[in-house]
N, C-alpha and C positions, 0 to 999 in steps of 0.2 A: 252230192253237194248240199248244203244247209240252205236252208228256206225259212221266209221271215215271215211270220202270223202276227197282225195288231190285234187289240183287247182296245176298246175304249170307253174307260170308266169316267163317273162323272168328278172331273177333275177341277180346280183353280190352279188361274199360272201368272206368275209375275214376269216382264219383260218378253207379252207377245201385243204386237200388233196388228190390226186388220185380221182379227182370229175368221177361221172355219168351221163348220162342224165336220165331222166323219165323212161326207159327202163330197167336200170341200164346197161347202156352199158357203158362202160371208156370212160371218156373223158381225153385226153393228159393234163396233169397238173405239176404244180412241189410240193410238198412234202409240207404242210407247217404250220408242227406240231410246227415249231419253233414260228408262227407268236402269238399264243396263249397267249405268254408272252405278247405281247402289246395290244394283247383287255382286259385285266385285270384292263387296264386306266379307261375302263367305267361300269356304273352299267348298269344294264337292263334295256330297253324302248324306249323310241324314242330317237334320238341325233336331226335329222332337217329333215324338219321344224316340229312346233308346229301339222299338220296333217298328218306328215307321216304315212302310212299304216292305215290311218285311214277308219273304214268302214262308210259306207253310204248307206240307202234303195233307191231303186230304183222302178219304177211304171212300167218300161219298159226296157229289157223284165219283163215278171210279173213274181214274187219269185224270185226276184235275190240282192243281195247286189253290190255294190261297194266296192273293196278294192284299197286304194291310193289317193292321194294327187293330180294329174290331171296334174301333173308335169314329164314327164318322166327324169331319173337318181337323182331324188332332194331329193327321200325318203329313209333316213336312220334309220335301229333301229336295238338297241345290244339284241341280245338274247343269255340269260344264258344257259349255260349248267347245269346239274344236278350229274356229274360224277366230282368227284376229277382227277380235272387237265384239263377236259374239257375245262375251261373258256369260254370265250363269243364270241358269233359272229356277227361281223359286216355286215348286209346284206342291200341291195338296192335294192329297185326295178327300172328296168330299162324301162319301161313302164309306161305310164301315170296312169291307174288305171288296176282293173283286177276284173273280173267278178264273183260272185260265185254263184253258184243254189242252192237255198233252197228246199230242199225234199217239195212236196205239203202237205198242212193243212188236220190233219184228220178233219172228219165232226163235228165230236161232243167236242174232247177235245182237249185243250191248250197244248204245249209245250214251250222248253226252247231249243234251239240250240246255239251252241259257233264257233266262228270264230278265230283259232290260227295263230299263224308266226312261223311254225315249219322248224327248222333244222335237217337233216337227215342224221346221222354222222355213216356211216359204223363203224369207228375205238374206236364208243363208242354204239350203237345202235342195232347193228348187222342187220341191214334192208337190206342192200346190197345196199344201195343210199348212196349219197355223195350228195345232193341239197338243197337248201332250198325251202318251199311248202310253200300253202296256204291251213292250215285243217280246214276242216267242221266236225262239231261233232253234231248229228242228237240227240237229247236230246229224252228220253221215253214221253210218252203221259202222261200229269199231273204228271209229275216225277220232280226230282229235276234235278238244272244243271249239265248238260252231265260231265266236267269237264274233264283233256288231256287224252288221249289215254295212258293205263300203257305202250307202248313198246316206247313211245317218252322220251328221254334223255335232249332233247333242243327245248324250246318252248317257243312262248309269249301269253297270251289270251290277244285279238284285240277287242271283242265284245260279246256283247251277241245279241240274236235276238228272240226277242217273237213272237210265233206264231200263232197266233187264231184259233179256230176250227172256219173251213170251209173259210178262211182266201185267199183271191186270190194275196193279193200282199202282199209285205212288208212297211210296214209304218213307223216304228222306228226300233229302235235299242238302245243297251244302251253300250255309249263307256268305255272300261276297259283299255284301255292303260294307262301308265306310262312313265314320263320323264323320261330320262337316267342323272344318276349325274356321277360326278367323283369319282372314288374307294377311300375307304379309305385308301386307301395305298400310295395314293398321298394325301389327303388332310389333314392327322392325327395331320401332323407339319407341315402346311401352315397358314399362320396368314392373315387372310381374311381382305380384302380391305374395309370391312362397318366397322371397328374400328376405321378410318379416317374419320371424318364426315367435317372437316373445312382445308380450304386451308392454308397452314403452318403445320399440324400437323406432327405429328414424333412417329414413333414405339419405343418404349423402353422395357425394361424389369422391371418388380417390382418383380422379384425373377425367380428364375431357372425353364425355361421352362414357361414364364408366363409373355405373350406379353403384353402389356400398352399402352394406347395412351396419350401423354403428346401435350396439344393444344399448340399453336404459342403465342408468345411473344410479349410484345410491341413493336412498332418500336425502335430499337438500341439494346433491349436489348443481352445480350450472356447467350448460355445455361452453366447451372453450374453444378458440382457436388455436390448434396445436399443429404447425407443420413438419413434424418432425415424425409425426403419428400416420400412419399408411391412406389413415379416412381424412387427415387435416383438422378434427377437429379431435375433442377429449371430454369424457367426464370428469370434474375436476371441481375441488374445495367445494365453494358455498358453506353453506353453514349446514354441520349435519349434528342430530341428536345422539350423543354419544350412551348417556344414562340420565336416569332420573331416578330422585330418590323423594317418596313422601313418607312421612313420618307417621305411626298410627300410634304412636307413645313417644315420651321424653326420651330424650337423646344425648350423651357428650359429647358426643362427636357425631359425624358424617364423614364417612370415607370412600372416594372413589380409588379404583386398584386398575391394572391391568391396562392404562390409560394406553392408547394406538398412538402407533408413533406415523401415522400416516398422515400428518396434516400439518399446517403451517403455526396456526395459533391454538389456544384453548382457550374457551369462554365459562365462566362460572354465571348464571343467573340462579338468585337465591330470593326464594317468599320468604322471610324467616321470622318466627314467632320465638320469644322465650317464655320460660316462667318465675322470671324476676322483674322488677321494679324500676331497676336504673338504666341506662342507656349504657353496652356493652360493645365492643368491637367484636367481631367472625376475624380469627385470626386461622390462617391456613399453614400446614404442617405440610413442605414439598418431599417425595419419598421418604417419611418418617422421620423427617430431623427433628427435633425437638430442643437441638442445642439454640445458643442466643446468634445466630448467623445470620438474623435478618435486621434492616434498616427500614424505616418507614417516615414517610413525610407526606401529614394529614393538612386538610381545610376543612373548617365546619361553618357553614352560615346559616344564619335567621333574620327574615327580615331583613334592613341592611348594615346587620352585625356579622363579624366574622372573626375566628380564629386561627391558628394555625401553630402547628409544633411536628418537630422533629424528635425520635427518636429511636437508636440505635441499640441496635446488638440485643433484639428482642427475639423472645421464643416465640417466633410465628410471624409468619407475613399478614397485615391487614387485609383482608378480602369482604368487608362489607359492615354493615352496625346493626343490632336489635333496637329499637327501640321499645321503650314499657311493654312489659304483657296486656296491660290494660288499656293501650292507644293502637293496639291492631296490628297485624304482620309491616314490616318493612322492607323494601325490595333494592337489593344490591346486584349489580352487577360488576365481574371482573374480570378482566383480559389478563389472559398472560401469552405475551409473542413470542416465539419462535421457543416452545417450549421442548423439540426435540435437539435442538444446539448443543453440542458439546464443547465449544469454544467461546461463548454468549454468557454473560452475566442475563440469569434470568428477574426481569422485572413484573413486576405488578399490579397493573391501573386497574383501579377499584373506584364505583361511585354509588351513593344510596340516598333513599329518601326515606322520611319517618319521621312520626310522630312522637315530639318531646313531652315530659311530663308537665311541661309547662300547656302542653295542646298547641304547639307552636310546632308546623312544618318546617323541617332542619334538610338540610343537604350536605351530604360529605363527600369526599375526594379524597384518594390518598394514591400516593406513589410507594410501592415497596418491591425492593431488592434481598436478593437468596443470593448469600456471597458465596455459598458452594456452588452456585449455576455453572459456573463455567465450565464443567467438568464431569456435568451429569444432565441427559434427556430427563425430562420428569414422567415418570411412570405412576404415580399417585398422590394424592390429593386427600389427606383431612383436613376438614372444618370443625372447629371449636369456639365456643364463646368466652371469652376475658371472665374470669372469675370464677363466681359461685355458680350462676344460672349455667339452664340446660337450654338445648332447644325443643321445645314445645310440640305436643302432637302437633298435624297439620304444617309444620316445617316443610316446604316441597324445595329442592334444589334438582336444578338441570346441569349438565355438562355437554358442553357443544363442541364438537372439533369445526375448525376454521380454517379453508384456502388448500 
Protein backbone atom coordinates (compact mmCIF):
# COMPACT_ATOMS: atom_id res chain seq x y z
CA UNK A 1 0.00 0.00 0.00
CA UNK A 2 1.44 3.45 -0.89
CA UNK A 3 2.72 5.55 2.00
CA UNK A 4 3.12 9.31 2.50
CA UNK A 5 6.08 11.22 3.92
CA UNK A 6 6.24 14.99 4.33
CA UNK A 7 9.16 17.37 3.92
CA UNK A 8 8.70 20.93 5.19
CA UNK A 9 10.89 23.42 3.33
CA UNK A 10 10.86 27.12 4.16
CA UNK A 11 7.99 28.48 2.07
CA UNK A 12 5.54 31.37 1.83
CA UNK A 13 1.93 30.88 0.90
CA UNK A 14 -1.12 32.95 0.03
CA UNK A 15 -4.65 32.05 1.15
CA UNK A 16 -3.73 30.42 4.47
CA UNK A 17 -5.01 31.99 7.65
CA UNK A 18 -4.24 31.01 11.28
CA UNK A 19 -1.17 29.06 10.19
CA UNK A 20 0.70 26.43 12.18
CA UNK A 21 4.25 25.15 12.09
CA UNK A 22 5.09 21.55 11.14
CA UNK A 23 4.35 20.40 14.68
CA UNK A 24 0.85 21.85 14.62
CA UNK A 25 1.66 24.79 16.90
CA UNK A 26 -0.26 27.96 15.99
CA UNK A 27 1.68 30.73 14.27
CA UNK A 28 0.48 34.30 14.73
CA UNK A 29 -0.97 35.27 11.39
CA UNK A 30 -3.90 37.05 9.83
CA UNK A 31 -7.10 35.37 8.76
CA UNK A 32 -6.84 35.11 4.97
CA UNK A 33 -10.05 33.54 3.75
CA UNK A 34 -10.73 36.65 1.69
CA UNK A 35 -7.52 36.25 -0.31
CA UNK A 36 -8.98 33.16 -1.93
CA UNK A 37 -11.00 35.50 -4.10
CA UNK A 38 -7.82 36.83 -5.71
CA UNK A 39 -6.31 33.36 -6.09
CA UNK A 40 -9.07 32.53 -8.60
CA UNK A 41 -7.22 34.65 -11.15
CA UNK A 42 -4.72 31.84 -11.87
CA UNK A 43 -5.21 28.21 -12.83
CA UNK A 44 -3.01 25.57 -11.22
CA UNK A 45 0.64 25.13 -12.23
CA UNK A 46 4.00 26.87 -12.08
CA UNK A 47 3.84 30.66 -12.40
CA UNK A 48 7.52 31.56 -12.65
CA UNK A 49 10.19 30.64 -13.54
CA UNK A 50 9.58 27.80 -15.96
CA UNK A 51 11.65 25.50 -13.73
CA UNK A 52 9.83 26.46 -10.53
CA UNK A 53 9.59 23.50 -8.11
CA UNK A 54 11.24 21.25 -10.68
CA UNK A 55 12.35 17.85 -9.40
CA UNK A 56 15.84 16.65 -10.37
CA UNK A 57 17.76 13.45 -9.47
CA UNK A 58 20.89 13.62 -7.33
CA UNK A 59 23.78 11.20 -6.98
CA UNK A 60 24.87 12.86 -3.74
CA UNK A 61 23.33 12.16 -1.33
CA UNK A 62 22.36 8.78 -2.73
CA UNK A 63 18.66 8.04 -3.23
CA UNK A 64 17.57 11.70 -3.11
CA UNK A 65 15.95 14.17 -5.43
CA UNK A 66 16.10 17.96 -5.31
CA UNK A 67 13.03 20.20 -5.56
CA UNK A 68 13.49 23.78 -6.70
CA UNK A 69 15.01 26.00 -9.38
CA UNK A 70 18.17 26.81 -7.41
CA UNK A 71 17.24 30.45 -6.66
CA UNK A 72 15.81 31.47 -3.30
CA UNK A 73 12.38 33.15 -3.26
CA UNK A 74 12.06 32.70 -7.02
CA UNK A 75 9.78 29.66 -7.39
CA UNK A 76 6.02 30.38 -7.52
CA UNK A 77 3.40 27.68 -7.89
CA UNK A 78 -0.40 27.84 -7.92
CA UNK A 79 -1.89 24.86 -6.06
CA UNK A 80 -5.57 24.18 -6.65
CA UNK A 81 -7.93 23.14 -3.90
CA UNK A 82 -10.54 20.47 -4.56
CA UNK A 83 -13.30 21.63 -2.19
CA UNK A 84 -15.92 24.16 -3.27
CA UNK A 85 -14.78 27.63 -2.26
CA UNK A 86 -11.26 26.47 -1.39
CA UNK A 87 -9.70 28.17 -4.39
CA UNK A 88 -5.99 28.19 -5.20
CA UNK A 89 -2.93 28.71 -3.05
CA UNK A 90 0.06 30.69 -4.28
CA UNK A 91 3.17 29.02 -2.87
CA UNK A 92 6.69 30.43 -2.99
CA UNK A 93 9.80 28.36 -2.20
CA UNK A 94 11.94 30.58 0.00
CA UNK A 95 15.10 28.42 -0.17
CA UNK A 96 17.15 27.58 -3.25
CA UNK A 97 16.02 23.94 -3.22
CA UNK A 98 14.79 21.15 -0.96
CA UNK A 99 16.18 17.61 -0.78
CA UNK A 100 13.73 14.71 -0.60
CA UNK A 101 15.01 11.28 0.43
CA UNK A 102 13.69 8.34 -1.57
CA UNK A 103 13.14 5.06 0.29
CA UNK A 104 15.64 2.29 -0.53
CA UNK A 105 15.01 0.17 -3.61
CA UNK A 106 13.75 -3.38 -3.38
CA UNK A 107 16.21 -6.09 -4.25
CA UNK A 108 14.06 -7.66 -6.96
CA UNK A 109 11.10 -5.43 -7.88
CA UNK A 110 10.81 -1.91 -9.27
CA UNK A 111 8.31 0.70 -8.13
CA UNK A 112 7.25 4.25 -9.01
CA UNK A 113 7.25 6.99 -6.38
CA UNK A 114 5.76 10.48 -6.72
CA UNK A 115 6.65 13.96 -5.48
CA UNK A 116 3.82 16.41 -4.72
CA UNK A 117 3.49 20.00 -3.63
CA UNK A 118 0.78 19.80 -0.96
CA UNK A 119 -1.02 22.57 0.89
CA UNK A 120 -2.40 21.35 4.19
CA UNK A 121 -5.23 23.58 5.37
CA UNK A 122 -7.14 22.51 8.46
CA UNK A 123 -10.15 24.55 7.36
CA UNK A 124 -10.65 22.09 4.47
CA UNK A 125 -8.75 18.86 5.28
CA UNK A 126 -8.97 18.65 9.11
CA UNK A 127 -5.26 17.92 9.19
CA UNK A 128 -4.57 20.16 12.21
CA UNK A 129 -1.94 21.69 9.96
CA UNK A 130 -1.91 24.89 7.96
CA UNK A 131 1.19 24.97 5.76
CA UNK A 132 2.59 23.90 2.40
CA UNK A 133 4.77 20.79 2.28
CA UNK A 134 6.53 18.53 -0.16
CA UNK A 135 4.62 15.26 -0.19
CA UNK A 136 6.56 12.09 -1.01
CA UNK A 137 4.42 9.14 -2.04
CA UNK A 138 6.12 5.73 -2.06
CA UNK A 139 4.55 3.34 -4.53
CA UNK A 140 3.84 -0.37 -4.20
CA UNK A 141 6.36 -2.86 -5.57
CA UNK A 142 5.54 -3.66 -9.16
CA UNK A 143 2.35 -1.64 -8.82
CA UNK A 144 0.78 1.41 -10.40
CA UNK A 145 1.53 5.03 -9.66
CA UNK A 146 0.64 5.71 -6.02
CA UNK A 147 -1.48 8.82 -6.69
CA UNK A 148 -2.27 11.53 -4.14
CA UNK A 149 -2.99 10.82 -0.49
CA UNK A 150 -6.73 10.45 0.08
CA UNK A 151 -6.59 12.98 2.94
CA UNK A 152 -5.23 15.78 0.76
CA UNK A 153 -7.53 18.55 -0.44
CA UNK A 154 -4.96 20.69 -2.31
CA UNK A 155 -2.02 19.23 -4.19
CA UNK A 156 -0.07 19.30 -7.43
CA UNK A 157 1.94 16.41 -8.83
CA UNK A 158 5.49 17.62 -9.50
CA UNK A 159 7.25 14.46 -10.72
CA UNK A 160 7.26 10.69 -10.89
CA UNK A 161 10.40 8.91 -9.70
CA UNK A 162 11.13 5.46 -11.16
CA UNK A 163 12.96 3.30 -8.58
CA UNK A 164 14.50 0.28 -10.34
CA UNK A 165 15.14 -2.92 -8.43
CA UNK A 166 18.39 -2.85 -6.44
CA UNK A 167 19.01 0.85 -7.31
CA UNK A 168 21.50 2.73 -5.17
CA UNK A 169 20.83 6.16 -6.70
CA UNK A 170 18.04 7.96 -8.53
CA UNK A 171 19.07 8.50 -12.16
CA UNK A 172 15.93 9.93 -13.73
CA UNK A 173 12.59 11.55 -12.93
CA UNK A 174 9.56 12.32 -15.10
CA UNK A 175 8.45 15.95 -14.86
CA UNK A 176 4.68 16.22 -14.30
CA UNK A 177 4.39 19.97 -13.71
CA UNK A 178 2.07 22.16 -15.79
CA UNK A 179 2.18 25.87 -16.51
CA UNK A 180 -0.34 28.09 -14.76
CA UNK A 181 -2.62 30.22 -16.87
CA UNK A 182 -5.20 32.95 -16.54
CA UNK A 183 -8.55 31.75 -15.32
CA UNK A 184 -11.45 31.68 -17.77
CA UNK A 185 -13.14 34.09 -15.35
CA UNK A 186 -10.86 36.73 -16.86
CA UNK A 187 -10.17 35.38 -20.34
CA UNK A 188 -13.70 34.62 -21.54
CA UNK A 189 -14.23 38.25 -22.52
CA UNK A 190 -10.63 39.12 -23.36
CA UNK A 191 -9.70 39.75 -27.00
CA UNK A 192 -6.31 38.12 -27.71
CA UNK A 193 -3.53 40.36 -28.93
CA UNK A 194 -2.62 37.66 -31.47
CA UNK A 195 -5.63 38.80 -33.49
CA UNK A 196 -3.52 41.79 -34.53
CA UNK A 197 -0.75 40.85 -36.94
CA UNK A 198 0.45 44.08 -38.56
CA UNK A 199 1.32 47.62 -37.53
CA UNK A 200 -1.82 49.75 -37.76
CA UNK A 201 -4.32 46.86 -37.41
CA UNK A 202 -7.61 47.64 -35.67
CA UNK A 203 -10.02 45.69 -33.48
CA UNK A 204 -13.61 45.87 -34.77
CA UNK A 205 -16.82 43.91 -34.19
CA UNK A 206 -18.12 41.84 -37.09
CA UNK A 207 -21.19 41.10 -34.97
CA UNK A 208 -22.37 41.03 -31.38
CA UNK A 209 -19.50 39.88 -29.12
CA UNK A 210 -17.50 38.93 -32.23
CA UNK A 211 -14.12 40.69 -32.46
CA UNK A 212 -12.38 40.87 -35.82
CA UNK A 213 -9.27 42.39 -37.34
CA UNK A 214 -9.22 45.13 -39.95
CA UNK A 215 -5.83 45.57 -41.58
CA UNK A 216 -4.25 48.98 -41.95
CA UNK A 217 -5.32 50.98 -44.99
CA UNK A 218 -3.14 52.74 -47.56
CA UNK A 219 -1.46 56.07 -46.84
CA UNK A 220 -4.05 58.83 -46.61
CA UNK A 221 -7.11 56.57 -46.58
CA UNK A 222 -9.85 57.10 -43.98
CA UNK A 223 -11.93 54.54 -42.09
CA UNK A 224 -15.51 54.56 -43.37
CA UNK A 225 -18.66 52.74 -42.31
CA UNK A 226 -19.43 49.96 -44.82
CA UNK A 227 -22.45 47.84 -43.93
CA UNK A 228 -21.84 45.44 -46.83
CA UNK A 229 -18.36 44.60 -45.54
CA UNK A 230 -18.05 41.72 -43.08
CA UNK A 231 -16.29 43.95 -40.56
CA UNK A 232 -18.73 46.83 -40.93
CA UNK A 233 -15.97 49.28 -41.84
CA UNK A 234 -13.59 49.79 -44.73
CA UNK A 235 -10.53 51.84 -45.51
CA UNK A 236 -11.49 54.11 -48.38
CA UNK A 237 -10.86 57.40 -50.03
CA UNK A 238 -9.05 60.06 -48.18
CA UNK A 239 -6.34 61.89 -50.07
CA UNK A 240 -3.55 59.61 -51.24
CA UNK A 241 -0.36 60.85 -52.87
CA UNK A 242 -0.06 58.99 -56.17
CA UNK A 243 3.06 60.66 -57.55
CA UNK A 244 5.30 63.66 -57.03
CA UNK A 245 7.69 65.25 -59.53
CA UNK A 246 10.31 67.83 -58.58
CA UNK A 247 12.37 69.25 -61.44
CA UNK A 248 16.13 69.34 -61.08
CA UNK A 249 16.42 71.14 -64.45
CA UNK A 250 14.15 73.16 -66.76
CA UNK A 251 11.55 71.12 -68.69
CA UNK A 252 8.89 71.92 -71.30
CA UNK A 253 6.44 69.34 -69.89
CA UNK A 254 5.66 67.38 -66.73
CA UNK A 255 3.78 64.12 -67.22
CA UNK A 256 1.90 61.63 -65.06
CA UNK A 257 1.01 58.33 -66.72
CA UNK A 258 -0.55 55.07 -65.62
CA UNK A 259 -2.88 56.89 -63.21
CA UNK A 260 -4.67 54.32 -61.00
CA UNK A 261 -8.40 53.97 -61.63
CA UNK A 262 -9.30 53.23 -58.00
CA UNK A 263 -10.26 56.72 -56.80
CA UNK A 264 -13.16 59.09 -57.49
CA UNK A 265 -11.29 62.34 -58.10
CA UNK A 266 -7.83 63.66 -58.89
CA UNK A 267 -6.11 66.68 -57.35
CA UNK A 268 -3.01 68.40 -58.74
CA UNK A 269 -1.00 70.70 -56.46
CA UNK A 270 1.52 72.77 -58.42
CA UNK A 271 4.31 74.89 -57.00
CA UNK A 272 5.30 76.36 -60.32
CA UNK A 273 8.34 78.35 -61.44
CA UNK A 274 9.01 79.41 -65.01
CA UNK A 275 12.02 80.84 -66.81
CA UNK A 276 10.12 83.68 -68.51
CA UNK A 277 8.91 87.12 -67.40
CA UNK A 278 5.22 87.12 -68.47
CA UNK A 279 2.23 85.57 -66.72
CA UNK A 280 1.31 82.36 -68.53
CA UNK A 281 -1.28 79.63 -68.04
CA UNK A 282 -0.43 76.00 -67.34
CA UNK A 283 -2.19 73.83 -69.92
CA UNK A 284 -3.03 70.21 -69.38
CA UNK A 285 -3.31 67.52 -72.02
CA UNK A 286 -5.51 64.62 -70.93
CA UNK A 287 -4.63 61.17 -72.25
CA UNK A 288 -2.18 62.82 -74.65
CA UNK A 289 -4.93 64.74 -76.50
CA UNK A 290 -3.25 67.83 -78.05
CA UNK A 291 -6.16 68.72 -80.35
CA UNK A 292 -8.51 71.68 -79.97
CA UNK A 293 -10.83 69.72 -77.71
CA UNK A 294 -10.91 71.97 -74.64
CA UNK A 295 -12.99 74.98 -73.51
CA UNK A 296 -11.99 77.29 -70.63
CA UNK A 297 -13.72 79.96 -68.56
CA UNK A 298 -11.58 81.98 -66.12
CA UNK A 299 -11.72 84.83 -63.61
CA UNK A 300 -8.72 86.89 -62.55
CA UNK A 301 -8.65 89.44 -59.75
CA UNK A 302 -6.24 91.92 -58.14
CA UNK A 303 -7.35 94.35 -55.44
CA UNK A 304 -10.92 95.43 -56.24
CA UNK A 305 -10.66 94.78 -59.97
CA UNK A 306 -11.18 91.60 -61.92
CA UNK A 307 -11.67 90.39 -65.45
CA UNK A 308 -13.17 87.30 -66.99
CA UNK A 309 -13.02 85.51 -70.30
CA UNK A 310 -14.08 82.36 -72.08
CA UNK A 311 -12.03 80.67 -74.75
CA UNK A 312 -13.31 77.70 -76.76
CA UNK A 313 -11.51 75.06 -78.80
CA UNK A 314 -8.20 75.42 -76.95
CA UNK A 315 -5.30 73.00 -77.19
CA UNK A 316 -5.26 72.12 -73.50
CA UNK A 317 -7.28 72.65 -70.36
CA UNK A 318 -6.07 75.40 -68.00
CA UNK A 319 -4.85 73.90 -64.72
CA UNK A 320 -2.90 76.76 -63.18
CA UNK A 321 -0.86 79.91 -63.74
CA UNK A 322 2.84 80.79 -63.66
CA UNK A 323 3.83 84.26 -62.51
CA UNK A 324 7.04 85.96 -63.70
CA UNK A 325 10.23 84.16 -62.77
CA UNK A 326 11.56 87.13 -60.79
CA UNK A 327 8.56 87.05 -58.44
CA UNK A 328 9.03 83.49 -57.25
CA UNK A 329 6.74 80.48 -57.43
CA UNK A 330 3.00 80.47 -57.98
CA UNK A 331 0.72 78.00 -56.21
CA UNK A 332 -2.05 76.24 -58.16
CA UNK A 333 -4.56 73.54 -57.32
CA UNK A 334 -6.66 71.68 -59.91
CA UNK A 335 -9.49 69.27 -59.07
CA UNK A 336 -10.70 66.78 -61.71
CA UNK A 337 -13.91 65.09 -60.47
CA UNK A 338 -15.05 61.62 -61.59
CA UNK A 339 -11.97 61.08 -63.68
CA UNK A 340 -12.67 57.36 -64.21
CA UNK A 341 -16.12 57.88 -65.74
CA UNK A 342 -16.71 56.83 -69.34
CA UNK A 343 -20.12 58.51 -69.50
CA UNK A 344 -19.53 62.00 -68.10
CA UNK A 345 -17.85 65.11 -69.51
CA UNK A 346 -14.51 65.77 -67.79
CA UNK A 347 -14.25 69.08 -65.94
CA UNK A 348 -11.23 70.66 -64.31
CA UNK A 349 -11.66 73.26 -61.55
CA UNK A 350 -8.48 75.25 -60.90
CA UNK A 351 -7.41 78.11 -58.66
CA UNK A 352 -4.10 79.91 -58.30
CA UNK A 353 -2.30 82.65 -56.39
CA UNK A 354 0.71 84.44 -57.91
CA UNK A 355 2.57 87.76 -57.91
CA UNK A 356 2.25 89.66 -61.18
CA UNK A 357 4.90 91.81 -62.83
CA UNK A 358 3.48 94.87 -61.02
CA UNK A 359 4.25 93.15 -57.69
CA UNK A 360 0.53 92.71 -57.10
CA UNK A 361 -0.84 89.58 -55.53
CA UNK A 362 -3.38 88.10 -57.93
CA UNK A 363 -5.85 85.26 -57.75
CA UNK A 364 -7.07 83.25 -60.72
CA UNK A 365 -9.84 80.69 -61.07
CA UNK A 366 -10.76 78.56 -64.02
CA UNK A 367 -13.27 75.95 -65.12
CA UNK A 368 -12.16 73.80 -68.02
CA UNK A 369 -13.96 71.23 -70.14
CA UNK A 370 -12.62 68.32 -72.17
CA UNK A 371 -15.11 67.45 -74.89
CA UNK A 372 -13.71 63.98 -75.47
CA UNK A 373 -14.16 63.19 -71.79
CA UNK A 374 -17.48 61.32 -71.91
CA UNK A 375 -15.93 58.32 -73.65
CA UNK A 376 -12.63 57.99 -71.81
CA UNK A 377 -11.36 57.67 -68.26
CA UNK A 378 -8.29 59.81 -67.57
CA UNK A 379 -5.15 57.69 -67.44
CA UNK A 380 -2.48 60.36 -68.06
CA UNK A 381 -1.95 64.10 -67.61
CA UNK A 382 0.75 66.24 -69.24
CA UNK A 383 1.34 69.81 -68.04
CA UNK A 384 3.04 72.50 -70.15
CA UNK A 385 3.33 76.31 -69.92
CA UNK A 386 1.57 78.11 -72.78
CA UNK A 387 3.91 79.93 -75.14
CA UNK A 388 7.70 79.90 -75.03
CA UNK A 389 8.56 79.53 -71.30
CA UNK A 390 9.50 76.27 -69.67
CA UNK A 391 9.07 75.00 -66.15
CA UNK A 392 12.17 76.03 -64.22
CA UNK A 393 14.21 73.85 -61.86
CA UNK A 394 12.51 73.62 -58.45
CA UNK A 395 9.01 73.27 -59.86
CA UNK A 396 7.17 70.68 -57.78
CA UNK A 397 3.93 68.93 -58.79
CA UNK A 398 2.02 66.38 -56.68
CA UNK A 399 -0.85 64.22 -57.93
CA UNK A 400 -3.38 62.91 -55.38
CA UNK A 401 -6.21 60.40 -55.59
CA UNK A 402 -9.32 61.30 -53.56
CA UNK A 403 -12.28 59.21 -52.45
